[in-house]
N, C-alpha and C positions, 0 to 999 in steps of 0.2 A: 344201616339197612340201605338197600338199593330205593325202596318207596322211600325212605324218609330224607334221602339226600346226603347220605353219612359219606363222607370219604376221608379216609387216614391212611396216611403213609408210614409206612416203618420199613426197617432194614432187610436188606435182601436175603432170600433164602433159595438154595437149591431146591429143585425139583426132587419128589418121590421124598424118601423117609427125612424127617428132619433131627439132625446131629445135636448134642447139646453145647455147641458152640457158644461161647459168650457175646454172640451177636446181638447185644439190646441194646435197643436206642433210649436215650434219654427221653425223659417226658418234654414237649415243645416248652417254650417260653408262655407266660400267662398272654402276652401280645400275640403269639401265634396260634395259640388256641382260642384267641376270642376272633380269629378270623370267620366271618360268616359268609355264606354261598348266596348267591341269586339264583332264580329260576326255580324258587319253590316259595310257598306260602311262608311269610317272615322272613323271607332273605329282599336283597336290596331290587329285586326284580318286581316284587309286587305288593302290595298293602294287606296285612294280614285281616281277615274277615273277625269285625266285632259287630254281633248283633244289635239290631236297633242304633247302629255309628253311620247308615246309610253308606255301605262299603260299594264301592265300586271298583274294580281290580284295574291295575295298571294295565295301561295298554300296549306298553312295550315288553311285558312279560313273555317268554320264549318258552319252549317244551325243553325241558330240565333231563337230561341224560346223568342219573347220579351214578358214583362211581366209590368202591372201597378196594384198597390196594389191598392187592394180592401178597405184599411182603411182609409176613408175619414174624414178630420178635420172636426169639428161642427163649424156651423156658428150663432151667435145671434143678429143680426143687431142692434146696439145701446146700448145692453143690457150689456155691459161689464163685461159678464160671471157671471151676480148676479143671476142665476137661475131663476125662473118664479113662478108666482103667488102660493106659497105655496107648491110647490111639492119638496120635501126634497131631497136635491143631495149629495152625498157621497163625502166627503173631497179628494181632488186630490193632488197628489206628483210630482214633476218632476224627471224623472229617462233618464238617458242617456246611452243607449247602441249601440255599433257598431257606432259611431259617430254621432249618432242622437237623439235628447232630444223628449221626449213624455211626456205628462201628464197622470196618469192611476190612479183608485181608491187608496184609503191608505190599504195598506195591500198585493197589488200585485205588488208592485215593487220589489219584488224579482222574478217573473217569467220571462218566455222567453220574448224577443223581439217580438212585433207583428208581425204575420205571413204573408209573401209576397205571394200572387198567384195571378196567370194569371188574368186579367180583362177580361169578356166573352163579347165582343161587337162582334164577328163573327156571329150573326145572327143564335142563336139557339146553337150553338156547346158548349160541356161543358168545365169548365175551368181547366186546365193544372196545377198543383201547378209544380213551377220552383223555381230556387234560385233567389232573386231580385236583381238588379242591379240598381245603379242609374245613373241618366244622368243629362245634362247640357241643358239649354233651346236651346241652340245653334244646340244640335243635332236635332231638330224638321226639320230641313230645311238640303239640300245637302253640300259639303265642299264650303269652301268659292272660291277656282278659278272654281270651276263649276257653282257657282252662278256667278262669275264676265264675265265668260266665256257665258252666256245667257244673260245678263244684257248687252254686249257688243253687241250681235247680235240683240237685241231689239232695241239698238240706231242707228245701221245701219239702221236697217229695217226703224224706223221711221225718219230719217234724211230728210229734205226737203229745196227747197229753198225759197227766200224770195217772198212774194206772186207778188210782181212788176216785178219780175224776166223777162226778153223777152224771153228766153228758156222756160217758162211755155206753150209757142204756139206750140213748136216741136215735141210735142206727140199727141196721139188721144185724142179727149175729154172725152173719159171714164177712162183716169188714172189722178190721183192726187197726191200728196206726192212728188213730182220729185226731184229727186238728179242725179247730174254727175258723172259717174263713169269713166271716161276720166281721163288719168293724167293732173294735172293740167298744163294750159300752150299749150294744146295740139291744133293743128290749124285743127278745123274741115274742112278744104278745101282741107287739106292733105290726100292723099291717106291711109287709115287706113290699119289694120291687114289683112282684107281680099282684099287690094289692090285697094280700090275704097273710098273715102271719105266717113266716116260715124259718126254718134256720139250715145253715149251709156247712157242711164239714168236707175235709178232705180226708178220704179213707182208702185204705188198701184192701183189696179182695183175697181172701183166704183162698179160693178157687184158682186165679189165674196169675195172683200175685201183683197185680198191674194199681195203678194208683187212680181214684176216681173221686168225682164229687158229688155228695150226696145231699140234696134238697129237700127237706122234710116237710111237708104241710099238715098241721094237726086239725086245721078247723074245716077242711075238705074230704069230702067223702064220695067220688065220682065212682058211677057203676064201674065192675071190673072189665066188661066188654068195652067201654069208651076207653080206657087205657091200655086193652091190649091193641085196640086199632091205633090208636096214636103211636103205641110203641111199634109196631109193625111198619107204619109210614116212614116213623124218622130213621130207624135202624137201617132202612133199605137207602135212605139218601146220605150218601158219602161225598165230603167235600171238603179240600183243605181250610177252608174258611167257615164251615160249621162244626162247632162242638159238638163230636158225636155224642148220639144217643144210645145207651148200652141198653138200660132195662127201666120198667115203670113197675111199682112195686106197690099194691093196694093192700094194706094191712088193717087190722082193728084200730091200731094205733096211730095211724095217719097214711099218708099218701108219699112215697121215695122216687126222686127221680134220679136215676144215676148217669151221670154224663162224663165224659173224658177229662182228665184232670192237665192242666197247662200250666206249669209251675212259672211263678212272676205275674202270672195275669193279673191286670187290672181293668176296672169297667173304663169305657172311655169316658164317661161322666168325670170320673176321678183324676182321670189326667187331665182333662180339660180344665177343671177347678184349680187342681194343684199348681199347674203352670201360668194360667191366666193370661194367656196369650197365644194368636193365632199360629196355625203350623206354617211350615214352609210349603209351597205350590208343589213339590214333587210328592210329598207327604200326603197331602190333601188328594191328589191323584192316585196315588198309591191306594187310599182309603177306598176310595171310589171302585177302583178296580177290582179290589180283593172283596169286598162285602157286596159288590153289584155282579160280581161272578157266584157270591154263595147264592143271592136271591134266583138268579137265573138258572141253578140247579134246582133248587127248591121248587119252584113255579113250573119248570119243565116235567118234574117228577109228579104233578097236579096235587102242590101243596102251597099253602101260605105261610110265611116265616112269622109275620103276627109280632115279633119282639125287635125289631130293627129301632133301637132306642139307646139313648146313653148307658142307659142303666145295663144292658144285655150285651152290648158289642164289647167284647174282651180285646184289650191291647198288650201284648207280650213283649219282652225286651229285644226281642230279635225281628221288631217293626212288622210285624204281624197283627193282621185285626181278624177277629173272629166273630162269629154271630153264637152265642151261649142261648142257654134257656130253651132250646128248641122242643117242642111238644108239650110245654107246660100250659100255655093257654088253651091248647086242644083238649086238656084234661079239666083242668079248673074251671074253665069257661066255656063246657061244652054246649050248656044251651042257648048260651047266646051267638056261639059259633053258628049253631045250625038254622040261627035266622038270618045269617048273613050269605052273602053270596060269594064265592070263592074269588069271583075276578075283581070285586069290590076289596075284598081283604089283601088281594096280591097290588092292588095298585097304591094301597097304603102303604106296602112294604117301600113301593118304589119312590113315593113321594117322601117317606121316612129318611131314606137315604140321602135324598137330597139336602134336605132338612139337617141332618148330620153333619154331613160334609161342609155345610154353611157353619154350622156351631164350630167343627175345627179349625175353619177357615179363619173365623173371625175369634175365637178363643172365649165362648161364652156358649153353654148351653141353650139352646134356641128349639122350643116344640111348635106351639101351634099360636104364639103371638104374633097378630098380623104385622104391629108396627115393628117388633122386634126384626121381624123375617124383611120388611123393607129395609130398615136401617142395616141391618147384614147385609144386603145385596149391594148396597152403595158403598158400603166399605170393601166388599168383594171386586166392584167394578174399580175402586182405585187403587188396588194392589196387587190386583192377579191380571192372569191373564184373558183374553177373549174368550179364549175355548173354553178356558174351565167357569167363567162367569155364565157361557151360553150352557153348558152341562147343566149347571147347578139349576141354573132360573127355571131350565124345560123339567128338571124332574119335578120340582116344586109345585110349578104354576098349571100344568097340565098333564093327562095321563100320557105314559110313555109306555111304548110296546119294549120288550126284551130285544128286537132287533134294534130298535132306534136308539135304545140305551147303549147298547153295545157300540152303534155307529158314533155315539157323542163321545166314547171313551177311545174309540180306536185308536187314536196316535198316541196314547198315554197307555194303551195295552200293549205294544209293539215294544216301548220302552220300558216298562213293568216285567214284560218277559226276558229282555235282555238282563236286566237288573239280577232278577233271580237265578237266571241260568248260571250268571256269574259267581253269585254266592253259593250256590249250590256246588261248583267246580270248586271253590275256596274250601269249602266244608268237606269236599272228598277228598279234597287233598291233604287235609289234618286227620281225615279219618283213616287214609292209607296209613299215615304215621301210628296212629293208635293200633291200628290192625298188627302192624310189623312189632309194635311193643307188646302186643297181646301173645303171639309165636314165641317172643322169648322168657316172656314171664311164665308160658306152660312149660317150656325147656327147665327154667329154673325151679318150678315148685317139681316137677318129675325128680332132678338131680339132688336137691333137698331133701324130699322124701326118700331117696335111697342111701345118699351118702351117710355112712357114720351113724345109724340108727341105734338108740339105747333101749331098747323094745326090749322088756323081760319075758315078753310072750314069743318072743320070736330066739332063732338061735342067735347067741352074742356074738359069734364069728360070721354072721350072715352077711353084713355089710365088709367085712375084712377077708371075703375069700372068692374066688369066681370073678365072674364079670363084674359083681359090685366092687372089688377092690381096683378093678381095670378103671372104672366109673370114676374112683375116689381120686386115682393119679390124675385122671383128666379136669377133676375139679380144681386139682394143683396148677396142672400146666395152665387153666385158663384165669385163675383168679390169685393166685400166690407168685406171681414171679418175682425175682432178683434179679440184680443186677451183677456185675463182676464183682463187689465188693459185699454180696449177702443183702443189700438193702432192699427193702419191697420197693417194686415198681408198679404203680397203677397206671394201666394203658387199654384205655377203654375201647381203642380202634381194635387191639389183639382180644377183647372179649366179645364183641360185636361179631366179628369176623369168624371167631372159632363157633359161635354159639349159631351163627347162620350156616355154618358148614355141616355142623353137627344135625341140624334141622333139615336139611334137606338130603342128608346122607350122602356127602361129597365123598368119592374115590381117592382123594388126596391123602397121604400116610402121615402120620405124625408120630415121633418120638416121645414117649413118655418114660419119664425116671422117677424111681424110689427117691423116699426122702433122703436117704443117707447117701444117694448117689452110687450106689454099688449095681444095681439093676435096672435093665431098659427095656421096654416092649416099643415094637413097632405096632402099629394098628392103623386101619383107615377109620375117617369119619363115618362111612358107612357100617364099619363094624361099631363102632360105638353107639350109634344111634340105634342097631339091633339090639345092643346090650342093654341100653336105657331102656327100651320100650320092652324088653324081657324082664327085666328085674322089676320094673315097674306093675308089670301086669300079675309079676306074682306077689306082689306086695300089695296090689289092691284085691286080689284074690282073698289071702289071709286076711283083709282086713273086714271085707265082705263077709267072712264066715265069723266072723267073731261080734260076739251078742252087744258090744257095745256100739257097732256099725249103724245098727238099725237105730238107736236113741241118740246118733250125732256125739257119744261121748270119747273117751282117750285120754291119754297123757295129758293132752293139751287144754282138756276141758273142752268139750265139743259143743257145737253153736246149735241151738234151737230155736226153732222160727218164732217170731215174736207173736206174740197173742193180743188181744185185744188191748189198745193202750201201752203196747210193750211189754207187756205181762209174758213170760216164757211159757210156752206149752208142750207139756211132757207128749212123748209118743202114746 
């Protein structure tokens, strides 16, 4: 793939139709295959982005122009390289250049290695000759640690209770795939982090399929109007460092707060208590910038956060800090809130930010204990810069306006923007790889659905006639190569190159041969693309008209959406 930085060279081929000559390159040695490239994430030019690892990209990274060789290996299904039907083929000799093995016509072995040029799948843009670089198949996807990070996120999102667990009844009916988020052994009858008994679950909505956090209060009965006002206020406040509120439901069984779910999130208090040591200065500045920006967004919208404390600040593995539990105090303590001035509650938010930053720096949760605050300030002065000490002391000791808070953090804000822009660039590069992988997966699914279908409801000759038969030959051309001795050849470069050309409908011609080698067909990639789209559309129309399609059935055992706690729901 161009965007994935894949560049593979293989034997020369004439322009136009490809004949079935035994122009097959043997697979590279392990040493050749292990060669990696620079200029892309995961290569030698940049460091891979690992969420939470303080990623800073290499300053030496340069723009990379990826390539794929235009020289494709020839395929003759079952012909064993013996030529075809009376056409004379030149004698081929084996040559090795630059660590790669090629078969070239006799007399041309003294020439240069096959040229490497950019494969043009950029929808009409011309190919630009560049230096060829060889890659491994592992480079088709992101760094392993990044893959593991997203795999863990998915596992946490899909976790669910046993279908017979009685706790499934504790959330509204429109949610399923329930998983408790409270610490194991927590008594839901005891006062929680908001001062009232509550229980917290990860749920998935049946309406939009998204994962949410559902917090239930059984002992609170706020007026529906109060909940509606809080919901309208906080659903309109959107910020990257605020856990978004989706809705508030007031029911006879309790009141439910539905917030966005962030896999891997832990409370700041839990993280501090787990490490028992202070954070580095850049992490403290990052905390101040992120949570300070969230407080600023809420205050400018005319609200007070009221939950800037170690229990409700969430830390995710990608080094993000988010304010959670927004809107909860506005509902469960609406009478107390009505007696307080908004400016006073906003001043408490800013002072709490300073105390939390101090807690993070010294590695101990500090709330309102004056001696502990003084001791923490002394530790801060001996171990951190004057600018950080000045910022935290100002936030704690006196009222600070939003503009003054931004001024105190100005230098750190500039650095923070650069770090996150670099991280976004790194993730964007990896996203482009997965986008290209998705293109290939879609093609493979369509080819797999069309090729050699055993359906009894469809004509048994459907896959072996017309356009479907040509697509079957193309499948052999892409995946079932053999060398001159009829031994299988696994050439990932050839597979990727062919599928890319099929995806964009390249006008280049390709020669397909039957498995017995008696018949050949010359066709362009553009024709193959039209045939594939037409065959898949016919198949899909037949599937849509089938009664089993509506229920998700079929020969393979259809998938039905998960019900509450993982129980399947029928149509």
